[in-house]
C-alpha positions as CSV (number, residue, x, y, z in Angstrom):
1,M,88.9,99.3,6.1
2,A,92.2,99.1,5.6
3,H,93.8,101.7,3.2
4,P,94.6,100.7,-0.5
5,D,98.2,101.7,0.1
6,V,98.1,99.2,3.6
7,R,96.9,96.2,1.7
8,H,99.6,96.8,-1.4
9,S,101.7,96.0,1.5
10,L,100.8,93.2,3.1
11,G,99.6,91.5,-0.5
12,G,103.5,92.4,-1.3
13,M,104.9,90.6,2.0
14,A,102.3,87.4,1.4
15,E,104.1,87.4,-2.3
16,A,107.5,87.3,-1.0
17,T,107.0,84.6,1.8
18,K,105.8,82.2,-1.0
19,P,108.3,79.0,-1.6
20,T,110.3,79.9,-4.2
21,P,109.7,76.5,-7.1
22,P,113.1,74.5,-7.3
23,Q,115.0,75.3,-10.5
24,R,115.1,73.0,-12.7
25,E,119.1,72.5,-14.0
26,R,119.3,73.2,-18.2
27,W,120.5,69.8,-19.9
28,Q,124.2,70.7,-21.2
29,L,125.4,67.6,-22.0
30,H,126.6,67.5,-25.3
31,W,128.7,65.5,-28.3
32,N,132.4,65.1,-25.6
33,H,130.1,63.5,-23.4
34,L,128.6,61.6,-25.3
35,F,131.4,60.6,-26.9
36,T,133.2,59.7,-23.2
37,E,130.8,57.7,-21.3
38,I,129.5,55.8,-24.3
39,V,130.4,55.7,-27.7
40,S,134.8,55.4,-26.1
41,T,133.6,53.3,-23.7
42,D,131.7,50.3,-26.3
43,I,128.5,51.1,-24.5
44,C,127.0,52.5,-27.4
45,T,124.7,49.9,-29.4
46,G,125.1,51.9,-32.4
47,C,121.0,52.8,-32.6
48,S,122.0,55.9,-34.7
49,G,119.2,57.9,-32.6
50,C,122.4,60.6,-31.9
51,I,123.2,60.4,-35.8
52,V,119.2,60.9,-36.1
53,A,118.8,63.7,-33.5
54,C,121.8,65.5,-35.1
55,P,121.0,69.1,-36.2
56,H,124.4,70.1,-37.8
57,D,124.5,66.1,-39.8
58,V,128.0,66.4,-38.5
59,L,127.7,62.8,-37.5
60,A,128.5,59.7,-39.3
61,Y,127.9,56.3,-38.5
62,D,131.7,54.0,-39.1
63,E,131.8,50.6,-39.6
64,H,132.1,49.4,-35.8
65,W,128.9,50.3,-35.4
66,H,129.5,54.0,-33.9
67,P,128.6,57.2,-34.5
68,V,131.9,59.7,-35.3
69,L,132.4,63.3,-35.5
70,I,133.5,64.2,-39.3
71,P,136.6,66.8,-39.6
72,T,134.1,69.4,-40.8
73,G,132.6,69.3,-37.2
74,R,135.7,69.0,-34.9
75,V,137.0,71.1,-32.8
76,D,140.9,71.3,-33.6
77,G,140.6,68.0,-34.7
78,S,139.5,66.4,-31.9
79,P,137.3,63.4,-32.3
80,A,135.7,64.2,-29.1
81,R,135.3,68.0,-29.4
82,C,132.1,69.0,-31.6
83,V,132.3,72.9,-32.7
84,H,128.4,72.9,-32.1
85,G,128.7,70.9,-29.0
86,E,130.6,73.2,-27.4
87,K,128.5,76.3,-28.8
88,S,125.7,74.3,-26.2
89,C,124.1,71.8,-29.1
90,T,123.0,69.4,-26.8
91,M,120.6,67.1,-29.6
92,C,122.9,63.9,-29.7
93,T,122.8,63.4,-26.0
94,R,119.1,63.8,-25.5
95,A,118.6,61.3,-28.0
96,C,120.8,58.7,-26.5
97,P,119.2,55.6,-24.9
98,R,121.9,55.2,-23.2
99,L,123.6,57.7,-21.7
100,R,122.8,58.4,-17.7
101,G,119.3,58.0,-16.1
102,W,117.9,56.8,-19.4
103,E,116.0,53.7,-18.4
104,P,114.0,55.6,-15.4
105,E,114.1,58.5,-17.7
106,I,111.7,56.9,-20.6
107,D,109.9,54.6,-17.9
108,E,108.4,57.6,-16.6
109,H,107.9,58.9,-20.3
110,L,105.8,55.9,-20.7
111,W,104.2,54.9,-18.1
112,G,104.4,57.2,-15.6
113,R,106.6,55.5,-13.1
114,V,109.1,53.4,-13.2
115,R,109.5,49.5,-13.6
116,N,109.3,47.5,-10.2
117,T,112.9,45.9,-10.0
118,D,111.9,43.8,-7.5
119,D,108.9,42.3,-9.8
120,R,109.9,39.1,-11.4
121,N,107.3,39.6,-13.5
122,E,108.8,43.2,-15.0
123,V,112.3,41.5,-15.2
124,I,111.1,42.3,-18.8
125,G,109.6,45.8,-18.5
126,V,106.5,47.4,-18.0
127,Y,103.6,45.9,-20.4
128,K,99.5,44.9,-20.6
129,D,99.9,41.4,-22.2
130,I,102.1,38.5,-23.0
131,L,100.6,36.5,-26.0
132,L,101.1,34.1,-28.7
133,A,100.2,35.6,-32.0
134,R,100.2,34.2,-35.4
135,T,98.4,36.2,-38.7
136,T,95.7,34.0,-40.7
137,N,97.2,35.2,-43.9
138,A,99.2,32.6,-45.8
139,E,101.6,34.3,-47.6
140,W,102.5,36.8,-44.9
141,L,103.2,33.9,-42.5
142,E,105.7,32.5,-45.4
143,N,107.5,35.4,-45.7
144,G,107.5,36.5,-42.2
145,Q,109.3,34.9,-39.0
146,D,107.9,33.0,-36.3
147,G,103.8,33.4,-36.8
148,G,104.8,36.5,-39.3
149,L,103.3,39.3,-36.5
150,C,105.7,42.1,-37.5
151,S,104.8,41.9,-41.2
152,A,101.4,41.3,-40.7
153,V,101.3,44.7,-38.3
154,L,102.8,47.0,-40.4
155,I,100.6,46.0,-43.4
156,H,97.7,46.8,-41.1
157,S,99.1,50.2,-39.8
158,L,99.6,51.0,-43.5
159,H,96.2,50.3,-44.7
160,K,94.4,51.6,-41.8
161,G,96.9,55.0,-41.7
162,Y,98.3,54.5,-38.8
163,I,101.6,55.2,-40.4
164,D,103.0,56.0,-44.3
165,A,106.3,54.3,-43.7
166,A,108.3,52.0,-41.9
167,L,111.8,51.9,-40.7
168,V,113.1,48.4,-41.6
169,S,116.0,46.4,-42.7
170,Y,117.0,44.8,-46.1
171,V,119.1,42.0,-47.2
172,D,120.7,41.5,-50.5
173,E,121.7,37.9,-52.3
174,K,125.3,38.6,-50.4
175,W,123.1,38.2,-47.0
176,R,123.9,42.1,-46.4
177,T,121.8,43.9,-44.4
178,R,120.9,47.5,-44.6
179,P,118.4,50.1,-43.2
180,G,115.4,50.8,-45.7
181,V,112.0,52.4,-45.6
182,A,109.2,50.2,-46.3
183,R,105.8,52.1,-47.8
184,T,103.6,49.1,-49.5
185,E,102.8,45.9,-48.3
186,E,105.3,44.3,-51.4
187,E,108.1,46.5,-49.6
188,V,107.0,44.6,-46.2
189,L,107.3,41.5,-47.4
190,R,110.6,42.2,-48.6
191,A,111.8,43.2,-45.3
192,A,110.4,40.3,-43.7
193,G,112.5,37.7,-41.8
194,S,115.2,38.1,-39.0
195,R,119.1,38.9,-39.6
196,Y,121.4,38.2,-36.6
197,T,123.7,40.7,-38.1
198,Y,123.0,44.2,-37.6
199,S,121.4,46.9,-39.5
200,A,120.6,50.6,-38.0
201,N,117.4,50.7,-39.2
202,L,116.8,54.1,-37.5
203,L,119.5,55.4,-40.6
204,A,116.9,55.3,-43.0
205,Y,114.7,58.2,-41.0
206,A,116.2,60.9,-43.4
207,D,114.9,58.8,-46.9
208,A,111.4,58.7,-45.2
209,V,111.2,62.3,-44.6
210,A,112.9,63.1,-48.0
211,D,109.9,61.0,-49.2
212,G,107.3,62.8,-47.3
213,A,106.6,60.3,-44.8
214,E,105.0,62.1,-41.3
215,R,104.2,59.4,-39.6
216,I,106.8,55.9,-39.2
217,A,107.1,53.4,-38.0
218,L,110.4,51.8,-36.2
219,V,111.1,48.3,-36.5
220,G,114.0,47.7,-34.2
221,M,116.3,45.6,-31.2
222,G,116.0,47.0,-28.0
223,C,118.6,49.6,-28.2
224,M,116.7,51.2,-31.0
225,S,113.0,51.5,-29.8
226,S,114.4,53.0,-26.9
227,A,115.4,55.6,-28.8
228,P,112.1,57.4,-30.3
229,P,111.2,58.0,-26.7
230,M,114.2,58.8,-25.1
231,M,114.2,61.7,-27.6
232,M,110.7,62.5,-26.7
233,K,111.6,62.7,-22.9
234,R,114.4,64.6,-23.2
235,G,113.4,67.3,-26.1
236,A,114.6,66.2,-29.1
237,R,111.3,66.3,-30.7
238,K,111.8,66.6,-34.4
239,P,112.7,63.3,-35.4
240,G,111.4,61.8,-32.1
241,K,107.7,62.8,-33.2
242,R,107.5,61.4,-36.6
243,I,108.0,57.8,-34.9
244,A,104.4,56.8,-35.3
245,L,104.8,53.0,-34.0
246,N,107.4,51.5,-32.3
247,I,107.5,47.9,-32.8
248,G,110.8,46.3,-30.8
249,L,112.7,42.7,-31.3
250,L,113.7,40.3,-28.5
251,C,117.3,40.0,-28.9
252,S,120.4,38.6,-26.6
253,K,122.8,40.0,-29.3
254,S,123.7,40.0,-33.1
255,F,126.7,39.4,-34.7
256,T,129.8,41.0,-36.6
257,D,130.1,40.8,-40.3
258,D,133.0,38.6,-39.8
259,I,130.6,34.9,-39.1
260,F,130.2,34.5,-42.4
261,E,133.5,34.2,-43.7
262,D,135.6,33.3,-40.4
263,L,132.8,30.6,-39.0
264,I,129.8,29.8,-41.8
265,E,132.4,29.6,-44.7
266,A,135.4,28.4,-43.2
267,K,134.4,25.4,-40.6
268,Y,131.1,24.5,-42.5
269,G,131.8,25.7,-46.7
270,V,128.5,27.8,-47.4
271,T,128.7,31.0,-48.1
272,R,126.7,33.9,-47.6
273,G,125.2,33.9,-50.8
274,D,123.9,29.9,-50.2
275,I,121.7,31.0,-47.2
276,V,118.1,32.0,-47.7
277,K,117.0,32.1,-44.1
278,M,117.9,32.2,-40.4
279,N,116.7,31.8,-37.0
280,I,117.8,31.2,-33.8
281,K,116.4,28.1,-31.4
282,G,119.5,27.7,-29.0
283,K,121.5,27.1,-32.3
284,L,122.0,29.0,-35.4
285,Q,119.6,27.4,-38.1
286,L,120.6,28.4,-41.4
287,W,118.0,27.2,-44.5
288,L,120.1,27.1,-47.7
289,R,119.6,27.6,-51.2
290,E,119.1,23.9,-53.1
291,G,121.6,21.6,-54.0
292,I,124.2,23.2,-51.1
293,N,123.6,19.8,-49.1
294,D,121.3,16.8,-48.8
295,D,118.7,18.9,-46.4
296,N,119.3,22.4,-47.6
297,Y,120.0,23.2,-43.9
298,L,122.5,23.6,-41.2
299,E,122.9,24.2,-37.5
300,V,125.5,25.8,-35.6
301,P,126.2,26.0,-32.2
302,L,125.9,29.2,-30.5
303,K,129.3,28.9,-28.5
304,E,130.7,29.0,-31.9
305,C,128.7,32.4,-32.8
306,H,129.8,34.0,-29.1
307,A,133.1,35.1,-30.9
308,F,131.3,37.3,-33.1
309,T,129.3,39.4,-30.5
310,R,129.1,43.2,-31.5
311,P,130.9,44.9,-29.0
312,G,127.8,46.7,-27.8
313,C,125.6,44.2,-27.2
314,N,128.0,42.5,-24.4
315,T,126.8,45.4,-22.0
316,C,123.5,45.7,-23.6
317,P,120.6,44.9,-20.6
318,D,117.6,45.0,-23.0
319,F,117.1,41.7,-23.9
320,S,113.2,42.3,-24.5
321,A,112.9,45.7,-25.8
322,Q,110.9,47.1,-23.1
323,H,110.5,50.5,-24.1
324,A,108.2,49.9,-27.4
325,D,104.4,49.8,-28.3
326,I,104.9,45.9,-29.1
327,S,107.7,43.7,-28.8
328,L,108.1,40.7,-30.9
329,G,110.3,37.4,-30.3
330,G,110.4,33.5,-31.5
331,L,110.8,31.9,-28.2
332,G,107.8,30.2,-28.1
333,Q,108.2,26.3,-27.9
334,S,106.4,25.4,-30.8
335,G,106.9,27.2,-33.7
336,G,105.0,29.1,-36.4
337,W,103.9,31.7,-33.4
338,T,105.5,35.4,-32.6
339,L,105.9,35.8,-28.8
340,T,104.1,39.0,-28.6
341,I,104.6,41.8,-25.5
342,V,101.8,44.5,-25.5
343,R,103.1,47.6,-23.8
344,T,101.0,50.7,-25.0
345,D,97.4,51.2,-25.7
346,L,98.5,51.7,-29.5
347,G,99.7,49.0,-29.3
348,R,96.5,46.9,-27.6
349,Q,94.3,48.9,-29.7
350,I,96.3,48.2,-32.9
351,L,96.3,44.1,-31.7
352,D,92.9,44.1,-31.3
353,E,91.6,45.5,-34.5
354,M,93.6,42.9,-36.0
355,I,91.9,40.2,-34.2
356,A,88.3,41.9,-34.9
357,A,89.3,41.5,-38.7
358,D,90.4,38.1,-38.2
359,W,94.4,39.2,-39.2
360,V,95.9,37.4,-36.3
361,E,94.7,34.9,-34.1
362,V,96.1,35.0,-30.6
363,N,96.3,33.3,-26.9
364,S,97.7,33.8,-23.7
365,A,101.3,32.8,-23.6
366,V,101.2,32.7,-19.8
367,D,98.3,29.9,-20.4
368,T,99.7,28.0,-23.4
369,D,103.5,28.7,-23.3
370,P,104.3,29.2,-20.0
371,D,108.1,27.8,-20.4
372,A,108.6,30.3,-23.5
373,V,107.6,33.0,-21.1
374,D,110.1,31.8,-18.4
375,L,112.7,31.2,-21.1
376,M,112.0,35.1,-21.5
377,R,112.4,36.3,-18.5
378,K,115.9,34.3,-17.5
379,L,117.2,35.7,-20.6
380,A,115.8,39.6,-20.3
381,A,117.6,38.8,-16.3
382,K,120.8,37.5,-18.2
383,S,121.5,40.9,-20.2
384,R,120.0,43.0,-17.3
385,A,123.2,41.6,-15.3
386,R,125.6,42.4,-18.0
387,W,124.8,46.4,-17.4
388,P,128.0,47.9,-15.7
389,V,128.5,48.7,-12.5
390,T,129.7,52.0,-10.9
391,G,132.9,52.2,-8.5
392,D,130.0,52.2,-5.5
393,G,127.9,49.8,-7.3
394,E,125.2,51.6,-8.4
395,R,124.1,50.8,-11.5
396,P,124.2,53.8,-14.5
397,D,120.7,53.4,-15.3
398,A,119.2,54.3,-11.5
399,D,122.1,57.4,-11.8
400,L,119.9,60.2,-11.7
401,R,122.1,62.5,-11.0
402,P,120.1,65.1,-9.1
403,G,119.5,68.6,-10.0
404,L,120.0,67.8,-13.9
405,V,116.7,67.3,-15.1
406,P,116.1,67.7,-18.7
407,P,113.4,70.1,-19.5
408,A,110.1,68.5,-19.9
């Protein structure tokens, strides 16, 4: 038998020869990086995730849909130098769904793998089902957009306790949008319908939390729907964990508020207050209040609207809200149905419950409307081509910056 001292010595040698695991570099990106790489370059979409995640309340939202550093948070008055960031606060960059390797990071977090960019089917992101769906409730269908599915999902989720509030947008009589909170069926229906000017619905998060909400649904375009999983992946978990349901809206762009006065009113004589409903089906469609014209309806060619595109939309690569639980849009060639992409187990569970309760009816979109699915993939590919490339031809969303790994 070996002497105890020998055994101790051999054990120590064995431990010393074990390979040392690679060290994960601490996430150190802060406001200066976000301002320099994203905000000042107009890559920022205005999702407001950084504002919601900021624990010091020094970020605000400006009229150009950008986060701005308020004067009390600045070093030497600089809009790019945050006093808290330079003391190691990194919350804003942990929430940004456009900074550095955002897309593969979120893919890995949600699906355990990165989307297959060589697979034509996954140009819209990872998914389980592509369906055409509509609510069976006549009131919800009448109040909602296309098949009224977004309203139905929110109402079902409120009834079942998946959520106790939803971050949505409301529109006033002048067709001005604002973020808001829906807690009841009535409020959900009041928020129903599409707006093609931007509403940063995440900004209503503070109001929902102040009112006691713990399980919150987010309804927003792809830029917004990528923010909650980005928060969870990079460690801004305090706001991220409260987003219990993520509903994404298919979107190729949104317009600046000037479109109402400078185009719709200036050229067509229709004011904001004349509009009661909007949609896009190859053209901007406007339903008008009684007596405005013979049809109470106006169509505006989309080519006339392009000049009013928000700057952040020009580089946004996400048409299909690729990181939501359920993604919804109005591309169906036959009216009255919502093109629905089911992505997560939660999304499928909720939709299965609604089908079983006869709240919705569904069909396979691939079988019943292949043209709509093909159009969706074409628009998604077109949007992905907008994302800027670096000087060596690599896309920033594939740039993981080896060694700079956010904490698990």
